[in-house]
N, C-alpha and C positions, 0 to 999 in steps of 0.2 A: 808622818804619822801626827795625831794628835795627842798632848798628853795623856789624855781621858781615856783612850782607845787602846792604853799600853795594858798587856794582861801579864799576868801570874800563870805561866802553861808549867805543870810539872808533869814532866815525861819521865817513864817506864825503860828500863833499858834491855830485860832479856826478850828478843822475840817484836821488840818495840824498834827502838836503835840498831840491835843486833839481831840475826835471827838467833833463835834459843839452845844453846848450847851448855846452859849451866852446869856446873858452876864455872867452865870455858868461856873464852866468847868467841862468838859465831862472828859471821862477817857480818860487815855493817849492809844496811837493808837499801835497797838503792833510792836514792837521794835523800836519804836520813840528815846526813850530815848539811851538806847542802840545802838542807831544809832548816835545818834548829841554827845554820848561819844566818840564814834570811832573815827568821824572824826575832835573830837578836839585834840586825841591822834593824830592822824595824821599830826594835826599842820595847821587845818584849821582856820579860825577865823569866829565865828559862829553871828551873828545880828539877834535878836528875831525884826519881821516886822509885828507889826500888828495893826488891826483898834483900838484894845484897849487902852484906857487913864484912866488916875485919877485910884479910887480903882480897878477897875477892871483890868486894867494894872499891878498893885504892886501885885493882887493876880497873875495873870499869870505870872511874873518873880517868885513871893516866891515860887509858885510848879513846876516850872522846879527845881529852887535851892533845893527844898527838893526833886527831884529826879536826882540830882549829875550833874545839869547845870548852871553856870554862864556864862554868854552871855558877848562878847565884847563888846556890845554896843545895848542900845535898844531904839527903834525908831528914829537911828540916824546914820550916816555913819563910827563913831569914840566916843570913848567917850569923853567927857565933848565939843564934836557938838553944838553950840547955832543955832536954830533957830531964821531965821529972814527971813523977806520977798524977801527980796534981790538975794535969791540962792533958786536953785528947791526943791523942796520939795520930789524929790524922792534920794534915795542913792545910794550911788557908793559899788556895789557888784557885784562880778563874776557871783554867780549864785542865784535862788531866788526860794526856793522850797513852794509851795503854792496849796492847794485844789482847788483851782480858775483858774489854770492850764487849757489850752487847752487840754481835755482828762481826768479831773481831777487829782488827787494826785495819786504816785504810793504808794506800796508797800515802806517801810523803808528798806528794802534787795535788792531792783530794784533800790535804790536810791543814794544805797552805793554802787552796782555796777557800775552804771553812774558814779557815780563819781572819783572813783578810778580803775574804768576800769576793776577790780579783777573777776576772774571768782569764785561764790561761790563752798566752799569747802564742797560737799557733801558727807560723805561717801558711798560705795555702800555696797546694801545688801548682808546680809551675806547666801548664798542658804541653803537653807535648804531641807530636803530629800525629801519635794514634788514638787518643785522647779524645778523637770524637767518636771512635768504635766503641767506647765503654758507657 
């Protein structure tokens, strides 16, 4: 991937990476961690951007780390950013992946295709003896 094409991607936790069970942690959504890992391998910076704070945030971060994802930043635009009232709370990101988008959250395969503009590599089914009758 070309350096200029690297994105900062803010990702919500509840309802997006995992099923929404706040304040608990829901089951991981299908292909969420695989897609996030692939995006990181492609050179994108991932920010965890969530309503969670304190203990529930720590639990979410730990859950992601247990599943192989360490974020570039958590609820911040960059590591070490200090919140103060003179700056906007909105973070600097190129994309936001959130279940509260208009139309809801897409499947993680679709998310990856949109970001990378790649077509899925789906192997053709082998023709069997009875495929003639279909």
